[in-house]
N, C-alpha and C positions, 0 to 999 in steps of 0.2 A: 351677411347671410344669416338667416334664422338658424338657431342651433337645432331646432326640431320642428317638424311640420305641425301646423296648428289644426289638428283634425279632431274626430269625434272622442269624445270623453263622456181700522176702533165704534141709539143715543143713550147717553146715561139716563136712567129713569129718575124723574123728578118726584120727590115726595111732597104732596100737597095736603095739608091738614085743614079741614073745613072748620070754620069757627062755629061754636055751639050757639052763639047769639050775637046780635049786633049786625051792622051793615055788611054787605058783601065786600070783600077786599078789593082794592083797586086793581085794575089790570096791570100786569107786569110791564115795566118800561121796555121798549125795544132794545135789542142788543146794541151796544156801542161798538162801532168799528174799532178794532184794535184791542178790545177787551178779551180776556181769556174765555174760551168757549170749550164746552165738553166735546171731545171728538166722538165721531160716530162709532169708531172702534179704535183700538190702541195702536195698531201697527200699520204702516204702509209697507207692504211687501213688494219690493221691486224684483221682478224676474228678468234678468238679463239673458236673453237667448241669442247666442252667437252661432251662426251657421257658416260652414265652409264648403267650398267646391270640393269635389272628390279628388283623392289622390290620383295622379296620372292625368289630370286635366291639363290642357295647354298652359293655363295660367291659374295661379292660386288666388282665391277671392274669399273674403270674410264679409258678413253682414250681420248687423245687430238689431234686434227688436226688443222693445219693452212692453208693447201693447199689440193686440191682434191687428195684423195688416188686413187690408181688404181681401187678400188671399189668405184664408185661414190656415193654410199649411205652415205659415211662419208665425204662428200666434205666440204670445207670451202671457202668462197668467198673473200679471201685476194686479194687486188687489189691496183693499183695506180690510183688516180682520183683527179680531182679538187674539188670534194665534199667530205667532211669528213663524215664518217659513224656515225650512232647513235646506230644501233643494229646489232648484228651478223647475218649473213646469212649462214645457215648450211644445209647439206644434211639431209634427213629424218631419217637416221639410217637404221637398217636392220630388224626392226620389234621387235627385242629384246632390242637392245641398243637404248636409247632415249636421248634427250637433257637433260643436267644436269644444275644445278643452276650456275655452274662456267663458262658456256658459256658467252662470252663477246666480244666486239669489241672496238678498240681504233684507232683513226687517229693520225699519226705522220707527222708533217709539215716538208717536205724535204727541205724547204728553210731556216730552222732555224739552220743549222749546217752542218759540214762536215761528221760527223760520225753517223751512226745508231748503237747505242749500244744495241745489242740484248741480253737481260737478259733471261736466261732459269732457271727457278726455279723448282726443283724437291722435292716432299714431299713424305713421307712414313707413312702409317697407320699400326701400330702394330696390331690394332684390326681387320682391314679389310684385312690385308696382301695385300696392294694395293698402287700403285704409282699414283701421280697426277703431271702433268707438266703444268706450267703456263708461259706466256710470256708477258701479258698485266697487266696494273694496275687497270683496271676497273672491278674488281671482288671482292669477299669477301676479306676484308683487311688482313685476316690471310694468304692469298695465292697470294698477289700481286707480280708482277715482275716489275723491274725498267727500262724496255725498254724505250729509248728516243732517240731523235736526238739532237746532241750537237757538238760544236767545240772542245770538249775535249773527248779523248778516256777514257772510263771507264776501270778500272783495277780490280775492285772487284765487284762481283755479288751482287745485292740488291734484297732481297726477303722478303716476309712476314714471321712472326714467325711460322706459321703453326698450332697454337693451339695445339690440341691433336695429330696432325700429325707432324712428325719430318722433318725439312728441311734436305736434303742430300747434303752436300757440294761437295762430289766427283762427283755427277751427275748433279750438278748445275754449271752454267758458265755464263760469259759475253763475247760476241764476238763483238769487235768494228769494224764495217764494213765501210771502206772508200768509201763514196758515189761518190767521184771523180775518182775512180779507173776503172770505166767501165760503159757501157750502161745498164747493167742488174744487178738487184739483184736476184740472184738464191737462192731461199729459199728451202732448203732441209728438208724433214720430214722423220724420221726413226722410224719405229715402231717395237717393240719387244714384245714377249709373253712368259710367263712361265706357262706351263700347270698345274703344281702342285698347284699353287695359283690362277689359272684362272685370271692372271694379265697381263695387257698391260702396256708398258712403252714407252714413246715417247721422242725423242730428236730432236732439231732443230739446235744445235751448237755442238761444239766438246765435251763438258763436260770435267770434270777432268779425266774421265776414257775413254781412246781412244777406248775401245771396243764398246762403244755406240756412237761414234762420228757421226756427221752429217755435210755434206760438204757445208753448206751455205756460199756464197761468192758474191763478186761484180766483174764482168768481162765484157769484150766486147763480150763474147760468151754466148748465152743462153744455159743453161744446159738442157738436155732432159731426163736424168736418175738420180735417187737419188744416192748419194754417202754416204754409211753408214758403220759403223763398223760391225764386225761379231757377236757381242754379247759376252756373257761370258761363254757360255757352258750350262747355265741353261736358260737364256732368249735368245730366238731364233729370228733372223730377220724375219719379216713378209712382203714380197714384196708387197702383194696386198693392204696393209694398209699404205704403204709408198708412197712417191711421191716427186716431185720437181716442182716448178713453177718459170718460168723466168719472172720477172717483169721489164718492160722497165722503167728506171728511168731518162734517158737522151735522 
């Protein structure tokens, strides 16, 4: 049983000096894939918005958003900025679901490495029959996720121990995203729901189980629709709570 209810709580400017005489300079060579590129702004600010069903509801349910869902009531203000965030900015909920204590925000310095290692940590409560997904490290230590920017690709997901909730290796994952591979970080959010348990489940990466994959990627093309797995037959894809945000990183 949970010890406590989980309820409300970077373009850089280029200096071009014109020659006083002589032929015009040759055009700059195109950027080489994999070469360092100046970020559009310094920080990727991930806003992890966790909502929970109200106290007294027949079943306890948590759901996590990083980007605005099609239903703006559950929005999250994830952005790229020269200012690091200190607090999460989230939508108000729908009158029933409210902000939970696991709501948090974390800034990631895009100048500090080549890869955004996006860690998706999924936990399960036997008592509440409920999933919790986290991606940031600034929340309860039991539910932290090891997301970071580094010159090294992470190959193993790093998650908190979960306490009385169990980490789910099959639905947890790490996605090393090469920040030099394109202009946009396309952050996909895929929401699923199982009516029998009144339980939402959110993914932002592929997970070990492709049925719940999310198409987060780095590309020169901004994505406009979320790319998500079909679910497993019990947990059904919920379009209105899913979304994608194209973040300009170069």
